[in-house]
N, C-alpha and C positions, 0 to 999 in steps of 0.2 A: 527532070526539072529540079533546080536548086532550091533549097529551103532557106527561109529567113535565119538571121542571126539568133532569134530566141528559140528556134526549134532544135538548135544543137545541144547536145547533152554537155552540161557543164560539170566541172569538178566540184566535189562537195566542199563546203566552205571550211577553211582551215580553222584550228583552234585559236590561232592568233587573231583572225578576223572575228570570230565569235567573242573572244575576250575583249576586243576594241568596241564592238557594238554593245555588249553587256556594260562596259565602263561608262560609254556615252549615256545609255539609258539610266544607269545609277546616278550619275552627276545631274542629269536632267530631273530625275525625281526629287534629289535632294534640293536642287534649286526651286523646284515647284513648291516643295514643303515651306522653305524659307520665304518665298514670295507671298504664299497664302497667308503665313503667319504675320507678315508685314501688312497685308490687307486687313486682317482681322483686328490687328492692333491699331491701326488708323481709323477704323470705324466703331470703336467702342464708345459707348456714352461716356460723358464725364462723370467722375466719381463724386457722389455726394453723401453727406452723412444724414442719417435719419434718427431723430431722437424721440423717445416716447417717455413721459414722466411715470415713473413707478409709484403706485398707490398701495402696494400690497407689502410694504416693508415697515418695520418698526415695531415698537412694544404694543400698539394698539391696532395691529393688522388683524383682519379677520382670518380664521382658519380656512386652509384650502377648501374650496367647495362650499363655503357657508356664506355666499353672497346673496344678493337679491336674484341673481340669475340660476341659482342652484335649483335642481328639480325638487318638487315636493315629495316627501316620502311619508 
């Protein structure tokens, strides 16, 4: 009884074929990285500036740790 085509013993893959497949995989991975970077860049929130007035500067500033929130010693 004849066997199907998949049951035949095939030659091992040549180095040329392995190199082509490896090149395609590398190009696909690089493309995936650039695509993911574009997706992340497009979904980032808008940049805003947050300011807080500084109250602990100047000649009359309290010493560090000497405020009303300092622990009692």
